[in-house]
ZATILUM-171841 format. One record per residue (C-alpha): residue number from 1; residue in one letter; x, y, z. Coordinates in steps of 0.1 Angstrom, whole numbers. Layout:
// ZATILUM-171841
+-----+-----+-------+-------+-------+
:   n : res :  east : north :    up :
+-----+-----+-------+-------+-------+
: NUM :   a :     X :     Y :     Z :
...
+-----+-----+-------+-------+-------+
//
This chain:
// ZATILUM-171841
+-----+-----+-------+-------+-------+
:   n : res :  east : north :    up :
+-----+-----+-------+-------+-------+
:   1 :   m :     0 :     0 :     0 :
:   2 :   s :    14 :    34 :    -9 :
:   3 :   s :    21 :    59 :    17 :
:   4 :   a :    -5 :    83 :     2 :
:   5 :   k :   -32 :    56 :     2 :
:   6 :   s :   -23 :    45 :    37 :
:   7 :   s :   -25 :    81 :    48 :
:   8 :   a :   -59 :    86 :    32 :
:   9 :   t :   -72 :    54 :    48 :
:  10 :   s :   -59 :    64 :    82 :
:  11 :   s :   -75 :    98 :    79 :
:  12 :   a :  -109 :    82 :    69 :
:  13 :   t :  -107 :    58 :    98 :
:  14 :   t :   -99 :    86 :   122 :
:  15 :   a :  -129 :   106 :   108 :
:  16 :   e :  -152 :    77 :   113 :
:  17 :   d :  -140 :    71 :   148 :
:  18 :   k :  -145 :   107 :   156 :
:  19 :   t :  -181 :   106 :   142 :
:  20 :   e :  -189 :    74 :   162 :
:  21 :   t :  -174 :    89 :   194 :
:  22 :   s :  -193 :   121 :   191 :
:  23 :   a :  -226 :   102 :   184 :
:  24 :   a :  -222 :    80 :   215 :
:  25 :   p :  -240 :    92 :   246 :
:  26 :   e :  -220 :   107 :   274 :
:  27 :   p :  -216 :    85 :   305 :
:  28 :   g :  -243 :    93 :   330 :
:  29 :   t :  -269 :   106 :   305 :
:  30 :   g :  -288 :    74 :   300 :
:  31 :   h :  -316 :    85 :   322 :
:  32 :   q :  -321 :   118 :   306 :
:  33 :   g :  -356 :   122 :   291 :
:  34 :   q :  -369 :    93 :   311 :
:  35 :   t :  -401 :   104 :   330 :
:  36 :   f :  -405 :    77 :   356 :
:  37 :   l :  -385 :    51 :   376 :
:  38 :   v :  -357 :    76 :   380 :
:  39 :   g :  -342 :    82 :   415 :
:  40 :   d :  -314 :   102 :   430 :
:  41 :   t :  -286 :    77 :   423 :
:  42 :   i :  -302 :    50 :   401 :
:  43 :   y :  -328 :    45 :   374 :
:  44 :   l :  -346 :    14 :   361 :
:  45 :   r :  -350 :     3 :   325 :
:  46 :   r :  -356 :   -30 :   308 :
:  47 :   i :  -327 :   -54 :   305 :
:  48 :   e :  -311 :   -54 :   270 :
:  49 :   l :  -285 :   -75 :   252 :
:  50 :   a :  -259 :   -49 :   259 :
:  51 :   d :  -261 :   -58 :   296 :
:  52 :   a :  -248 :   -93 :   290 :
:  53 :   p :  -211 :   -84 :   298 :
:  54 :   l :  -222 :   -74 :   333 :
:  55 :   g :  -243 :  -105 :   339 :
:  56 :   m :  -226 :  -114 :   371 :
:  57 :   s :  -236 :   -80 :   386 :
:  58 :   w :  -273 :   -83 :   380 :
:  59 :   r :  -284 :  -119 :   373 :
:  60 :   g :  -281 :  -132 :   409 :
:  61 :   v :  -263 :  -164 :   398 :
:  62 :   r :  -238 :  -180 :   421 :
:  63 :   y :  -218 :  -198 :   394 :
:  64 :   p :  -197 :  -183 :   366 :
:  65 :   q :  -215 :  -175 :   333 :
:  66 :   s :  -198 :  -159 :   303 :
:  67 :   p :  -213 :  -129 :   286 :
:  68 :   e :  -221 :  -152 :   257 :
:  69 :   r :  -241 :  -175 :   279 :
:  70 :   v :  -259 :  -145 :   295 :
:  71 :   e :  -267 :  -131 :   260 :
:  72 :   t :  -282 :  -165 :   250 :
:  73 :   w :  -302 :  -165 :   282 :
:  74 :   i :  -316 :  -130 :   274 :
:  75 :   k :  -326 :  -140 :   239 :
:  76 :   e :  -339 :  -175 :   244 :
:  77 :   e :  -353 :  -175 :   280 :
:  78 :   m :  -358 :  -140 :   294 :
:  79 :   a :  -373 :  -126 :   262 :
:  80 :   k :  -398 :  -155 :   259 :
:  81 :   d :  -409 :  -155 :   295 :
:  82 :   r :  -445 :  -142 :   296 :
:  83 :   n :  -447 :  -145 :   334 :
:  84 :   a :  -420 :  -120 :   343 :
:  85 :   a :  -404 :   -87 :   334 :
:  86 :   w :  -367 :   -79 :   341 :
:  87 :   y :  -355 :   -44 :   348 :
:  88 :   g :  -319 :   -33 :   352 :
:  89 :   i :  -310 :   -12 :   382 :
:  90 :   v :  -286 :    13 :   365 :
:  91 :   r :  -263 :    37 :   383 :
:  92 :   k :  -269 :    73 :   370 :
:  93 :   a :  -233 :    84 :   374 :
:  94 :   d :  -220 :    61 :   347 :
:  95 :   d :  -249 :    41 :   334 :
:  96 :   r :  -235 :     9 :   348 :
:  97 :   v :  -260 :   -19 :   355 :
:  98 :   v :  -255 :   -28 :   392 :
:  99 :   g :  -285 :   -50 :   398 :
: 100 :   s :  -319 :   -61 :   386 :
: 101 :   a :  -356 :   -61 :   395 :
: 102 :   r :  -377 :   -91 :   384 :
: 103 :   v :  -415 :   -86 :   385 :
: 104 :   g :  -432 :  -119 :   382 :
: 105 :   r :  -467 :  -133 :   386 :
: 106 :   a :  -475 :  -146 :   421 :
: 107 :   g :  -509 :  -161 :   415 :
: 108 :   g :  -542 :  -143 :   408 :
: 109 :   m :  -536 :  -106 :   401 :
: 110 :   a :  -506 :  -103 :   425 :
: 111 :   v :  -470 :  -100 :   416 :
: 112 :   i :  -437 :  -109 :   433 :
: 113 :   l :  -407 :   -86 :   433 :
: 114 :   t :  -372 :  -100 :   434 :
: 115 :   l :  -344 :   -74 :   438 :
: 116 :   t :  -308 :   -83 :   431 :
: 117 :   v :  -276 :   -61 :   434 :
: 118 :   d :  -240 :   -69 :   429 :
: 119 :   p :  -228 :   -83 :   462 :
: 120 :   l :  -193 :   -70 :   456 :
: 121 :   l :  -207 :   -34 :   461 :
: 122 :   g :  -215 :   -41 :   497 :
: 123 :   d :  -234 :   -14 :   515 :
: 124 :   r :  -234 :     8 :   484 :
: 125 :   g :  -253 :   -20 :   466 :
: 126 :   l :  -279 :   -22 :   494 :
: 127 :   a :  -285 :    15 :   490 :
: 128 :   f :  -291 :    11 :   453 :
: 129 :   k :  -314 :   -18 :   461 :
: 130 :   a :  -334 :     2 :   486 :
: 131 :   e :  -338 :    31 :   462 :
: 132 :   a :  -350 :     6 :   435 :
: 133 :   l :  -376 :    -8 :   459 :
: 134 :   k :  -390 :    27 :   466 :
: 135 :   l :  -392 :    34 :   429 :
: 136 :   i :  -407 :     2 :   415 :
: 137 :   a :  -431 :   -11 :   442 :
: 138 :   p :  -454 :    20 :   442 :
: 139 :   w :  -452 :    21 :   404 :
: 140 :   v :  -463 :   -15 :   400 :
: 141 :   v :  -492 :   -12 :   426 :
: 142 :   e :  -505 :    23 :   419 :
: 143 :   e :  -497 :    29 :   382 :
: 144 :   q :  -498 :    -7 :   369 :
: 145 :   n :  -530 :   -12 :   391 :
: 146 :   r :  -519 :   -44 :   408 :
: 147 :   p :  -538 :   -52 :   440 :
: 148 :   m :  -507 :   -65 :   458 :
: 149 :   l :  -470 :   -68 :   455 :
: 150 :   i :  -450 :   -93 :   476 :
: 151 :   m :  -413 :   -93 :   484 :
: 152 :   h :  -392 :  -118 :   503 :
: 153 :   q :  -364 :  -100 :   522 :
: 154 :   a :  -335 :  -112 :   543 :
: 155 :   a :  -339 :  -100 :   579 :
: 156 :   d :  -302 :   -88 :   582 :
: 157 :   e :  -306 :   -59 :   557 :
: 158 :   p :  -320 :   -30 :   578 :
: 159 :   v :  -317 :    -6 :   550 :
: 160 :   m :  -341 :   -26 :   529 :
: 161 :   i :  -365 :   -31 :   559 :
: 162 :   a :  -365 :     7 :   565 :
: 163 :   a :  -372 :    14 :   528 :
: 164 :   a :  -401 :   -10 :   528 :
: 165 :   g :  -415 :     8 :   558 :
: 166 :   e :  -411 :    42 :   542 :
: 167 :   i :  -434 :    32 :   513 :
: 168 :   g :  -460 :    16 :   535 :
: 169 :   m :  -452 :   -21 :   530 :
: 170 :   r :  -464 :   -45 :   556 :
: 171 :   q :  -444 :   -74 :   571 :
: 172 :   t :  -469 :  -103 :   571 :
: 173 :   a :  -447 :  -134 :   576 :
: 174 :   r :  -413 :  -145 :   589 :
: 175 :   f :  -397 :  -178 :   578 :
: 176 :   r :  -371 :  -188 :   604 :
: 177 :   e :  -335 :  -195 :   594 :
: 178 :   k :  -344 :  -198 :   557 :
: 179 :   i :  -313 :  -181 :   542 :
: 180 :   a :  -277 :  -194 :   544 :
: 181 :   r :  -254 :  -164 :   549 :
: 182 :   d :  -217 :  -165 :   558 :
: 183 :   s :  -220 :  -199 :   575 :
: 184 :   e :  -250 :  -186 :   595 :
: 185 :   r :  -287 :  -188 :   591 :
: 186 :   v :  -309 :  -157 :   586 :
: 187 :   d :  -347 :  -153 :   588 :
: 188 :   e :  -366 :  -143 :   557 :
: 189 :   l :  -393 :  -117 :   560 :
: 190 :   v :  -423 :  -113 :   537 :
: 191 :   f :  -434 :   -78 :   529 :
: 192 :   q :  -465 :   -68 :   510 :
: 193 :   q :  -475 :   -36 :   493 :
: 194 :   l :  -513 :   -34 :   491 :
: 195 :   s :  -532 :   -11 :   468 :
: 196 :   p :  -551 :    17 :   486 :
: 197 :   r :  -579 :    14 :   460 :
: 198 :   w :  -584 :   -22 :   467 :
: 199 :   l :  -582 :   -16 :   505 :
: 200 :   d :  -610 :     9 :   501 :
: 201 :   r :  -630 :   -15 :   479 :
: 202 :   i :  -628 :   -49 :   498 :
: 203 :   g :  -614 :   -39 :   532 :
: 204 :   d :  -582 :   -46 :   551 :
: 205 :   p :  -572 :   -83 :   549 :
: 206 :   d :  -553 :   -82 :   582 :
: 207 :   t :  -587 :   -79 :   600 :
: 208 :   v :  -598 :  -112 :   585 :
: 209 :   a :  -595 :  -138 :   613 :
: 210 :   l :  -579 :  -171 :   607 :
: 211 :   e :  -602 :  -200 :   618 :
: 212 :   r :  -583 :  -227 :   637 :
: 213 :   t :  -594 :  -263 :   644 :
: 214 :   g :  -578 :  -290 :   664 :
: 215 :   t :  -556 :  -288 :   695 :
: 216 :   g :  -526 :  -275 :   677 :
: 217 :   q :  -504 :  -299 :   697 :
: 218 :   p :  -477 :  -319 :   678 :
: 219 :   r :  -480 :  -357 :   678 :
: 220 :   p :  -451 :  -381 :   681 :
: 221 :   v :  -432 :  -389 :   650 :
: 222 :   p :  -437 :  -425 :   639 :
: 223 :   p :  -404 :  -445 :   642 :
: 224 :   k :  -386 :  -460 :   613 :
: 225 :   v :  -401 :  -492 :   601 :
: 226 :   t :  -379 :  -523 :   603 :
: 227 :   l :  -387 :  -547 :   575 :
: 228 :   d :  -385 :  -584 :   579 :
: 229 :   g :  -385 :  -590 :   542 :
: 230 :   d :  -380 :  -572 :   509 :
: 231 :   p :  -394 :  -536 :   506 :
: 232 :   p :  -423 :  -529 :   483 :
: 233 :   k :  -414 :  -526 :   446 :
: 234 :   n :  -394 :  -494 :   438 :
: 235 :   a :  -401 :  -480 :   473 :
: 236 :   a :  -380 :  -450 :   484 :
: 237 :   m :  -395 :  -446 :   520 :
: 238 :   v :  -416 :  -472 :   539 :
: 239 :   g :  -440 :  -466 :   567 :
: 240 :   k :  -463 :  -489 :   587 :
: 241 :   r :  -493 :  -486 :   563 :
: 242 :   v :  -480 :  -467 :   533 :
: 243 :   y :  -448 :  -463 :   513 :
: 244 :   l :  -435 :  -436 :   489 :
: 245 :   r :  -423 :  -445 :   454 :
: 246 :   p :  -415 :  -425 :   423 :
: 247 :   f :  -443 :  -413 :   401 :
: 248 :   e :  -453 :  -436 :   372 :
: 249 :   p :  -471 :  -427 :   340 :
: 250 :   g :  -502 :  -447 :   350 :
: 251 :   d :  -506 :  -427 :   382 :
: 252 :   a :  -517 :  -396 :   362 :
: 253 :   a :  -546 :  -414 :   345 :
: 254 :   e :  -559 :  -426 :   379 :
: 255 :   e :  -556 :  -391 :   394 :
: 256 :   a :  -574 :  -376 :   364 :
: 257 :   t :  -603 :  -401 :   368 :
: 258 :   w :  -607 :  -396 :   405 :
: 259 :   l :  -607 :  -358 :   402 :
: 260 :   r :  -638 :  -361 :   380 :
: 261 :   r :  -655 :  -375 :   411 :
: 262 :   e :  -643 :  -349 :   436 :
: 263 :   q :  -669 :  -336 :   460 :
: 264 :   e :  -648 :  -313 :   483 :
: 265 :   t :  -640 :  -277 :   474 :
: 266 :   f :  -625 :  -264 :   506 :
: 267 :   f :  -589 :  -272 :   500 :
: 268 :   d :  -584 :  -252 :   468 :
: 269 :   i :  -601 :  -226 :   446 :
: 270 :   g :  -629 :  -249 :   436 :
: 271 :   r :  -624 :  -282 :   419 :
: 272 :   h :  -600 :  -289 :   390 :
: 273 :   l :  -598 :  -313 :   361 :
: 274 :   w :  -563 :  -325 :   353 :
: 275 :   s :  -550 :  -338 :   320 :
: 276 :   s :  -534 :  -371 :   325 :
: 277 :   i :  -510 :  -363 :   296 :
: 278 :   g :  -501 :  -329 :   311 :
: 279 :   a :  -497 :  -343 :   347 :
: 280 :   a :  -475 :  -371 :   335 :
: 281 :   q :  -453 :  -347 :   315 :
: 282 :   w :  -450 :  -323 :   344 :
: 283 :   r :  -439 :  -350 :   369 :
: 284 :   t :  -416 :  -370 :   346 :
: 285 :   e :  -397 :  -339 :   335 :
: 286 :   g :  -386 :  -334 :   371 :
: 287 :   q :  -371 :  -368 :   372 :
: 288 :   k :  -347 :  -359 :   344 :
: 289 :   k :  -328 :  -334 :   364 :
: 290 :   p :  -299 :  -345 :   387 :
: 291 :   l :  -309 :  -318 :   413 :
: 292 :   p :  -347 :  -314 :   407 :
: 293 :   s :  -365 :  -284 :   421 :
: 294 :   y :  -397 :  -304 :   422 :
: 295 :   v :  -396 :  -338 :   440 :
: 296 :   n :  -428 :  -358 :   437 :
: 297 :   f :  -436 :  -392 :   454 :
: 298 :   s :  -467 :  -413 :   449 :
: 299 :   v :  -482 :  -427 :   481 :
: 300 :   c :  -492 :  -463 :   480 :
: 301 :   l :  -508 :  -488 :   505 :
: 302 :   r :  -484 :  -515 :   516 :
: 303 :   e :  -511 :  -541 :   518 :
: 304 :   s :  -522 :  -537 :   482 :
: 305 :   d :  -498 :  -513 :   464 :
: 306 :   e :  -528 :  -492 :   456 :
: 307 :   f :  -519 :  -456 :   446 :
: 308 :   i :  -539 :  -432 :   469 :
: 309 :   g :  -522 :  -398 :   468 :
: 310 :   s :  -490 :  -379 :   465 :
: 311 :   v :  -465 :  -358 :   486 :
: 312 :   d :  -442 :  -332 :   472 :
: 313 :   l :  -412 :  -310 :   478 :
: 314 :   i :  -417 :  -278 :   458 :
: 315 :   g :  -390 :  -252 :   449 :
: 316 :   v :  -361 :  -271 :   464 :
: 317 :   d :  -332 :  -247 :   470 :
: 318 :   y :  -301 :  -268 :   475 :
: 319 :   w :  -280 :  -237 :   483 :
: 320 :   n :  -301 :  -224 :   512 :
: 321 :   r :  -315 :  -260 :   519 :
: 322 :   y :  -352 :  -253 :   520 :
: 323 :   a :  -383 :  -264 :   502 :
: 324 :   e :  -421 :  -261 :   503 :
: 325 :   t :  -441 :  -292 :   511 :
: 326 :   g :  -474 :  -303 :   495 :
: 327 :   s :  -497 :  -332 :   495 :
: 328 :   f :  -529 :  -343 :   479 :
: 329 :   f :  -550 :  -375 :   483 :
: 330 :   h :  -572 :  -382 :   453 :
: 331 :   r :  -588 :  -411 :   471 :
: 332 :   p :  -614 :  -396 :   495 :
: 333 :   a :  -616 :  -428 :   515 :
: 334 :   y :  -580 :  -423 :   528 :
: 335 :   r :  -585 :  -387 :   539 :
: 336 :   g :  -587 :  -381 :   576 :
: 337 :   g :  -576 :  -416 :   586 :
: 338 :   g :  -539 :  -408 :   594 :
: 339 :   y :  -526 :  -420 :   560 :
: 340 :   g :  -517 :  -384 :   550 :
: 341 :   s :  -499 :  -377 :   582 :
: 342 :   e :  -479 :  -410 :   579 :
: 343 :   a :  -470 :  -402 :   543 :
: 344 :   k :  -460 :  -366 :   553 :
: 345 :   q :  -437 :  -378 :   580 :
: 346 :   l :  -420 :  -401 :   555 :
: 347 :   l :  -415 :  -370 :   533 :
: 348 :   l :  -401 :  -350 :   562 :
: 349 :   e :  -377 :  -378 :   570 :
: 350 :   y :  -366 :  -378 :   533 :
: 351 :   a :  -362 :  -340 :   532 :
: 352 :   f :  -342 :  -337 :   564 :
: 353 :   e :  -323 :  -369 :   566 :
: 354 :   i :  -316 :  -378 :   530 :
: 355 :   l :  -316 :  -344 :   512 :
: 356 :   g :  -302 :  -326 :   543 :
: 357 :   l :  -326 :  -297 :   541 :
: 358 :   h :  -325 :  -272 :   569 :
: 359 :   s :  -361 :  -260 :   568 :
: 360 :   l :  -395 :  -265 :   552 :
: 361 :   q :  -425 :  -243 :   545 :
: 362 :   s :  -461 :  -249 :   537 :
: 363 :   w :  -488 :  -226 :   524 :
: 364 :   v :  -525 :  -233 :   531 :
: 365 :   y :  -557 :  -215 :   519 :
: 366 :   f :  -575 :  -199 :   549 :
: 367 :   q :  -605 :  -220 :   544 :
: 368 :   n :  -585 :  -253 :   545 :
: 369 :   t :  -586 :  -257 :   583 :
: 370 :   r :  -581 :  -294 :   580 :
: 371 :   s :  -547 :  -291 :   563 :
: 372 :   a :  -536 :  -263 :   587 :
: 373 :   a :  -545 :  -285 :   617 :
: 374 :   a :  -526 :  -314 :   602 :
: 375 :   l :  -495 :  -292 :   598 :
: 376 :   r :  -496 :  -282 :   634 :
: 377 :   k :  -499 :  -318 :   645 :
: 378 :   q :  -468 :  -325 :   623 :
: 379 :   g :  -447 :  -299 :   642 :
: 380 :   y :  -450 :  -269 :   619 :
: 381 :   t :  -451 :  -234 :   634 :
: 382 :   e :  -474 :  -207 :   620 :
: 383 :   a :  -451 :  -181 :   603 :
: 384 :   g :  -477 :  -155 :   593 :
: 385 :   r :  -500 :  -149 :   563 :
: 386 :   i :  -498 :  -139 :   527 :
: 387 :   n :  -528 :  -117 :   518 :
: 388 :   w :  -547 :  -113 :   486 :
: 389 :   l :  -529 :  -140 :   467 :
: 390 :   y :  -559 :  -154 :   448 :
: 391 :   p :  -595 :  -145 :   439 :
: 392 :   n :  -622 :  -163 :   458 :
: 393 :   k :  -659 :  -158 :   461 :
: 394 :   g :  -660 :  -122 :   449 :
: 395 :   t :  -629 :  -110 :   469 :
: 396 :   l :  -592 :  -116 :   472 :
: 397 :   d :  -583 :  -143 :   497 :
: 398 :   n :  -554 :  -152 :   519 :
: 399 :   f :  -529 :  -180 :   527 :
: 400 :   v :  -516 :  -189 :   562 :
: 401 :   v :  -480 :  -200 :   560 :
: 402 :   f :  -460 :  -224 :   582 :
: 403 :   d :  -424 :  -234 :   587 :
: 404 :   l :  -405 :  -263 :   603 :
: 405 :   l :  -368 :  -266 :   611 :
: 406 :   a :  -349 :  -298 :   609 :
: 407 :   s :  -338 :  -294 :   645 :
: 408 :   e :  -374 :  -291 :   656 :
: 409 :   w :  -385 :  -322 :   638 :
: 410 :   r :  -355 :  -342 :   652 :
: 411 :   a :  -364 :  -331 :   687 :
: 412 :   m :  -400 :  -342 :   685 :
: 413 :   p :  -410 :  -372 :   705 :
: 414 :   r :  -410 :  -406 :   687 :
: 415 :   a :  -437 :  -431 :   690 :
: 416 :   a :  -430 :  -468 :   692 :
: 417 :   w :  -446 :  -498 :   674 :
: 418 :   d :  -455 :  -529 :   693 :
: 419 :   a :  -435 :  -550 :   669 :
: 420 :   p :  -416 :  -547 :   636 :
: 421 :   a :  -438 :  -543 :   606 :
: 422 :   s :  -439 :  -571 :   581 :
: 423 :   s :  -429 :  -565 :   545 :
+-----+-----+-------+-------+-------+
//
């Protein structure tokens, strides 16, 4: 290349570079012209592909992910998720993304807010997070017209707790020792932002009394069964009358058939019809994962191998070592006879002794006093309530929530069988 041509090319390149540089926005100007969700030190906008290089600062993941992987996640997962919207928490001084706000569906017309900031920012990050809460929670409830917003919050972040109080959020529940933090355990608080319009229309949910039935006294935990022969086929846990085994495709068809005969409505929002194909797909998908977040067992009678119900661990968090428990008995003849409690105790043993979980939670509709009474007998402690989480009978109704620590379950008295159970 001649020196003249080289010089001309260099001049052209320099001119282009100057043009691009002059067209680029100045650092700290990204919020200019934005008319809402702008605070003193941060502003919120939707997550974009350009945020991928800073994914470790805002995604809330604990394991390394390259910018390319984060970009793929944005395009293939986040962009297609119809149940949640992701917003970047952006520092005004330099337009750097320092965290994120995820607004997702929480059931009914409510939403759940999850705020994440770069942990390497320390107290500065918590200040950004608190400011983001004060911007986005009122916007979602008042401008987006949501009846209720829910936020789970670690109890060791006083800046966040103060910010929640400043905007009128209510603390409605406390899950004990739910979060693992620096080799310690921290309680998790549940805050709710309720719409003033809905409060005026349907009244304050905190004034709704929770009906309680039963004595509320825990019962002894059944001891482990000693088999004098082979265990039932494919059994994972064995009790005196029932055993737990993995879900099988034929179970879904039986559940679907029995649900068409259901007569009770108190334990859910009315009755449901399940698709045997959909139920089978949902449960078998969970078995494909080495660390499944959903663990489902079919409950069967030992004497006949009859499938009578199911017990579940939902949302298993192997980092913080907690999960939510659930159960459902599609065979009405085996409700109220102690079969459910026996199966549940097998699930608790599996959760605490095999998976090594630290705590469990359970959520129950207010009107389902039978399940709430059963949880108290199993050793659970009432942790509070979650208001307005689902529509019911012309209003928005509430959940009562419970928790149970592994140490509490292990300290409960044990019953004794008269003799070893036969296989």
